[in-house]
N, C-alpha and C positions, 0 to 999 in steps of 0.2 A: 341395509344401506341403499340409498337412492342410486339410480343409474349414473354411471360416470359421465362427467362432462368431456373428459379426454380419455381415450383408450389407445394405447400403443401396444401393438402385438408383433413380436419377432422382428423388430426393426433392425435392418442391417444397411450400412452405408459404406460404399467403397469409392476410392478415387484412383485413377490411373496415375502413375509417376514413372520417371525414367528408371527407377529401381524396382519396378513391379507394382502390383496392386496394393494399395494402402487400405487396410480394414479399419475404418474410423469408428464404426459402431457395429457390434455383432449381437444379434438375437436379443435385443432389448425389449422388455415388456413391462408396462406399468399402467396404472389408472389414476386419474385425479377426479375427486368428487367435489361437488359444489361447496364453497366456503373453506375448502381444505388447502393447507400449505404443504407442498411437497418440496423437499430440498434434494437436489442432485449434487453429490459431492465427489471429489476425487482429484488426483493430481493433473497437471497440464498434460494434454494428449490422451486423456482417458476417454474422450468422446462426449463430454457433457454438453459443450456448446453446439457440436454438430447435431446431436439429437434434438436440441431445441430449434435449430434452424430448419431441420427436417419437418418439424411440426408446423412451423411458420411458412413452409414452402419457399424458403430463401436460399436453398443450396444451389451451387452452380450447376449448369447443365452437364458438366463432366462427371457429376456424381451419379452413381448407380444405387438406387434405393429399392429395397425389397421389404416385404412385410406389410403391415397395415396400420393406418392412423385414422381414427374416427373422432370427430368433434360433434358431440351431441347427436350421435347417430348418423352423421354425414361422413362418407368416405372421402377424405381429403385427396387421396391419390386419384380419384375419379374426376377431380375438378381441374379445369384449365386455369390459366393465370388470371383471367378476368374474374372468374368465380372466387378464386382465392383472395383476390384484392378486395372483394366485398367483405370477406371475413376479417382480414387484417385491419386492425384499428377499430373494429366494430365488435366482433365476437371474440377475437383473440388480439391481444396487444402485447407489446414487448418494450421493456426498459433495457437499453443497451449499456455495456460496460463503460464506454467513453461518451458522455453526453455531448461534449463539444463536437465530436465527429458526427454524432447522430443528428444534431441540429444544423439546419442550413444557415451558414454565417451571414448571408446577404438579406435575410428576411427577419423582421422583428419577431420576437418570441410569441407575442399575442397573435400575429398573423398565422404562425405555424400551427398553433393550437386551434385557431378558428378554422383553418383549412381541413383539419381532421374531422371537425364537426360537420362542415358543409359537404365534404366528399360523401359521407355516409347518410347525410340528411339534406339532400338538395333543396328541400322545401324551406329550409332555414335561410333567412335573409342574412346578408353580410353583417348588418348591425346586431342582429340577434346572436350570431356566431361570435362576434367580438365581445359582446356582453358575457356570453358563456365562457370565453377564454379568461376574462377578468375574474369571474366567479371561481373558476378552477384554480387559478393562481392563488387566490385568497384561500381556497380550501386546502391547498398544500403548504400553507404557511409562509408565502412570500409577502414581505411587507410592501405597502403601497402598490397593490397589484395593478391599478389602473396605469400608474406611471411605468411600472416595470414591464407591462405588456407592450409598451412602445419602445423598449430597448432591444438591442441585439444580443445574441448569445455571449459574445466576448465581454459584454458589460456585466455579466453575471459571474459570481464565484462558482467554484466547482460544485459545492453543495446546492446552490440555487439552480444550477443547470440540471442537476439530477432531479430536483423537485419539479422543474418545468417538464422534464421527461415523464415523470409520474403523472403530472396533470394531463399531459397528452395521452398517456396510456389509459386513464380512467375517463377520458372525455365522453366516450359513448357507452359507458357502463358495460364493459365487456364481461363475458362469462369466465375468461381465463387471462391472467396476466403472467407473462414469462419475464423474469428479471435475471439477466445474465451478468453476474459479478457486479451488482449495482453499487458496491461500496469499496471496490478494490483500491482506488486512488484517493480515498477520502480520509480525513483526520478522524480520530475516534469519536469526538463529540458530534461532528457532522454525520458520521456513519450511523451513530445511534439515532440521530434525528431522522435520517432517511429511512432506516428500518422501522422506526415507530410509525412514520408516515405511510410506508408501504403496508404495514399491518392495518393501520386505520383505514386506508383506501380500500383494502380487501374487505374489511368489515362494513364500510360505508356502502359499497355496491354489491356485496355478497358474492364477490368473484372468488374463484379458485386461483391459487398462485403456485407457479413452479419457480423456485429459487435455485439458480446455478451458482455455486461458490466453492472455494476451497477453505473458507474461514469457518471452522467448526464452532467458534464462539457465537457467530451470527446465527448459525443453524440452531443452536441450543435454545435461543430466545425467540425463534420465529416459526420453526417448522412443526408440523404435526407428525409427518412421516419423513424418513430419510432413505434415499436410494444411493448406495455407494458404488462407484464405478472404478474399474482399473483395467487398463490396456484394452479399451473399447468394449468391455463386457460388464454386466451387472454382477457385483460381488455379493451384495446383501441389500435387503429391503425390509424395513420394519418401522414400527412406531419410534418416535424420537427417544423416548426413555429406554426402549429395548436396545437401540443402536448404541447409546452412550453408556448404559450401565451393564448390559449383558450382550456385547457383540459376539456374533458366532464365528466370524472369520478372522484369521490372523492379520490380514491386511487392514481391516477396520480397527483392530486393537492397536496396530502400529501407527495408524493415522492419528488416532486419538492420543497415543502416548507421545507423539512428536509435537503436539500443540503446547507451546509455552503458556503457562497460566499466570495471570496477574495476582491471583490469590494463592500462589504456590507456597508462600510462607505461613499460611494459616492452617490450623487444625492438623498439622503433620502431613499435609498433602505432599506427594512426591514431586520432585522437580522434573523438568523436561530433560531430554537427553543432553541438551546443551549445558545444563547445570552441573552434570557429573564432572566435566573437565575443569569447571571453576573451583571445585573442591581442592584441586592441587595448590591453589594460591594460599589456602589456609594451612596446608601441611608443611612440615619441615623441609628445608631444601635438601639437595643431594648430599651435602656435607653434614646433615643432621642438625643444622642451625635453623632457628625460626626465621621466617622472612621478616625483615625490619619493619617496625611500625611506620605508618605514613609520614610522620613528622621527621623521621630519620632519613627518608629517601630524598634524593635531589629533585628539584622542580624542573620539569621538562618544558612546560608551557605555562606562561603567566600572562594574563590579560588584565589590564587595569583601566577602568573608566573608558571603555571603548565606545565611540560614537560613530554613526554613519547616517548622514542626512541627505536625502535626495530632494532637490527643488521640484515643485509642481508648477509647470508653466502653462500658459494659455496664449492662443493667438496663432494664426496661420502664417502671417508675414512677419510681424513684430512679436517675438515671444516675450512675455512678461511673467514674472514670478507671482503666483497667486497663493502660494502656501508652500509647505514643506512636509515631507514624510520622513519621520524618524524611524528608519528601519532598525537601527541598533541605538539604544538610548542609555549609554553609561553602564555597561555590564562589566563585571570583574569576576574572574575565577582562575584557578590554577590546576595543573595536572602533574602528578608526581610520577617517578619512574615505576613502570609496571602497573600503573593504575588505569582504570577505564572510567571516564566521566561521560555520562549520557546527557545530551542536550535535547530536550523534548519540548513540544508545543505544537499548536496548530499551524497550518500553512499561513505564511505571511507574518509570523511572529518575529522573524529575524534570524532564524537558525542558519539558513544558507548564506545570508549576507555576512554573518560572523565567520563562517568557514572561509569565504572568499577573502575577507580582510586578513585572516591569518595566513592563507596560502600565497597571497601576493608578496609577502616578506618585504613590505615597504612601510613607509611612514603612514600611519593611519590618519584619518581626517582629524580625529581627536582621541587622545588616550595613548596607551603604551602597550606594545606586544613584545614579550621577551621569549626567546626560544633558547633553552639551555643557558640562560643568564644573559644572552646577548639581545639588545634591542634591535628590532628589524629596521627601524628608521636610521640606524647608524651604519648599516652595511654598505660596503662598496659593491660594485657589480660582480667582481670576482668572488667576494665573500658570500654574496647572495646565491650565486650559482652553486657554490660548495655546500651551502646550508640546505639546498633543496634535496640533498640525499638524506638529511636528518628528518625531514617532514614530508610525508608522502600521503597519497589519497586513494581511496577505493570508492568508485562512483556507484550511483544507484543502478544504472543500466549497464550491465557488463558487456552487452553486445555493442552498444554505441561507443564504449570507451576503449574497445580493442580494434586495432586496424585489421579489417577482414582480408587484406592482401598479404599480410605477414604471417609466417608460421609462429607458433607459440614461442619457440626458442628466441627468435629475433625480437618479439614483443618484450620478453623478459630481459633480454640483453640491452635493450635500448637505453634505459637509465644508467646502466653500468658503463656503456660506451660513452655517454655524455660525461661521466665522472672520471674517464680515463683508465678504466680497468683493462688489463691485458686480455688478449684472446683466450689464453690458457685459463686464466682465472674465471673469465665469464663462462666458459664451457663447464668448468667444475661446478660453479654456483648454480647453473641452470638445473642440473640433475638434483642437486641438494635442495633447491627451492621447490621443485616439483614434488619431491618426496615430503617436504615439510607441509605442503598443502593437500597431501593425499592423492597426488597424481603420479603417473608412471613415467619413467625416462623416455619411453617411446612416444609419449604424447607431445614431445617437443617438436616433432616434425609436422604435426597437424595444424590446421587452420581453425580460427574461432568458430566458424560455422559447423564444424564437425563435433562440437561439444554441446552438452545440455546447458541450461541456464545456470545450474549450480556449479558445474565444472568451469564455466566461463568466469563465474565470480571467484572461484579458487585461483584461476589464472591471474585475475586482477589483484588478488591478495599477494600472489607470488611476485608479481611485478612490483608491488608496493614494498615488498621486503628485500628487493634486489640489492640495495646499497646499505643494508643494516641500519634502517632508520630508528630514531629514538621515539618518534611519534607517528602514528598512522591515523589519519582522519577518515572516518567511514560515514559516507553520506547515504543513509537509507539502504544499506547493502543487502538487505533481505526482503525488501518490500515487494519485489516482483517474483519471489520464489514460493513454491509450494511448501507446506508445513514440514514435510519430511526432508526436503532439500534444505530448507531454512535451518532446521535443527542440526543438520550436518555441518553447515557453514558456521553456525554459532559455536558448535563444539570445537571446530577447527580453530576459530579465532581465540576462544578461551584457552585452548591448549598451547597455541603460539605465544600468548601473553605469559602463560606460566613458564614455558621453556626458555623464551628469549628475553623476557623482561621488557618487552616493548610496551609503550603507553598507547592508549586509544582515546580519541574523541569521537564518540559514537552518536550520530545524529539520527533520530527516528521519531515517528509519531506512534509507533507500536509499543505501548508500555509493557505488554506481556513479554516482548523480546528484551526490552531494556532491563527488566527485573532480573533476567537470567544472565546478563553479560556485564553489568556495570557495578562499580564500587560506590559511586556517588552520582547524584542526579541534579541537574540544573533545569528548572522549569521556566520556560520563556513565555511571556505574553506581551504583545505590543512592543517588542524591542527591548524589554527589560527582563531580568532574571527575578522572578517573584519568590522563588524558593530554591535553596541550595543546601543539600545535606546528604548524609549517608543513604544509600538505596533503601535499606530496610526501614529507616526512620521515616523517609518520605512516603513509603507505601503503607506503613502501619499507622502512622500518625501525621498525615499531611497538615501543615499549618496554614496554608493559603487557600482561600475558597476556590481559586482557579485550579489548584492541584487536586482538590477534592472532586471538582467537576470532571476533570480529565480521568481520574481513576474510576469514578462511578460510571463513566461511559464506556469503559473497556469491556467488550463482550467476554463472558466466561463460558467455556465449553462444558457446562453442566446445566441440564434443563431445569432441575429443581431450584438451583441457585438463580438462574435467569428468570424464573417465574416469580420468585419472592423478592428479588433484589430491587431496591429503589434507586433511581438515578437522582443525583443532586445537580440542580441547575442554579446558576447564579444570575443575579441582575447585573449584566455587563455595564449598564449605564452608571452603576455605582462607582466604577473606576474612571469614568470620564473626567471627573473633577481633578483627579490626580494625574491624568495623562497629559503629558506635555506635547503630544503629537499634534501638529497642526494639520487638520484634515483637508482633503481636497474639497471642491465645491459639492461633490456628491460622495460623501464618506462611505456610503454603503455599497458603492460600485466595486 
């Protein structure tokens, strides 16, 4: 094998803190060769990102770094910041997790790409650099690259911003590209496109790639070798097939077992840990009686022909309507007692707008919403306040939805206090609720910052259960969690549904998760439900082309399947004739 492009030897990184020294990375060693894709995987806090920032020379001055890092024979620790700056963007480049934060909001995208070219090639004229920027945008698949080069980052979608970051990363044909969680916040179809693009970019310029991620499905279809990290140390390193099929360490096996698979129903493959609790729903109840069929259970939520239209206006002084955006365009569905309906689709399809229309408990713009048989438009103020105990919500970001100044007990008591519960009853329910979500009574006195992400999400679920709701709306409740933590939260939700008979409206773009938690699935596209059916029916025999495209884009944590699997892409323009949505002057923005 040729000499490695990157060689990391016994890398250790520590940070000082008020609680003592934090060992972020300990004795990490690996090599990356030309054209190779190495994936570094592990849970949050394992040291993945810190190790890549050490390679880039971007760690803060408070960090203490020992060991050695060589890039094409050059000792990076022997370089000063000026010398490292010549390497960054030229020999080594990086694709960051959040492209909106990584791009400067006050400069046009084309200018930012051209700047990368001119910094490392000062002989290049401004005109030549601008031309190169347009060529790069075209190379990464951005439509109308000349016009798009003159737009600002906020005018790009999330997927397009990530494409622009990749264009910037390959601008000077680097020897090594480091991609730090490049698909975390993206929909499955955009995620698949970005990973295909990253692979193509790697092949186009012959660069090596270090992919940092916790998504094992993405790893299976991209990496040549996999490095597994846990608690700041390397646990295992090997070829992608060896890691997936014959892992040597228990932690690696547990990491793979926790990944929900979209193909779990095929060929007798085992379900994830979350699926085990779901089996309770199919078993006889405590009294030996079978659980009633769906048609015999009462309807908890009913939505009929719901519409939500936003006007598109133009003008600085005199605003005038130039079009309209149909965020929700006549959707209908219902949820029965003890049932979980998953609402899936890409960002912008209308999922969140649908949730907000339900949670407002008011008269919708058009259509009807009924909760437990009562129309929300007919409620008085007092009735609306009382109904809020029947419909609760668990948000995507548990840290942002919990008050950091309040102990957990007060956070859980808050909805009960609004509904007039006595102090004695609230105290009794706090202990019961904590036990229901797998936490301990002594956790009640702690603050949100003292919990992990998975524990905070459990607190959010406990708060949602405080007043015995009939329906819980879950908005991407596991998208920010590691796979092992995610599996625990999903198992908890499934167990609660089986024990308490509560209904779920589960919103997600992760179809692997959806398969393991839902009874039925509603697929949304451009404000409409294009397919609605039983979960297994939709996964095994999807009827709509968009459903098939979504399913074909979901990464599967199996290298052999990933290598032979074909993605199905549809001609989206085919739906334009049937789409009533009046677009803005720039519909692609």
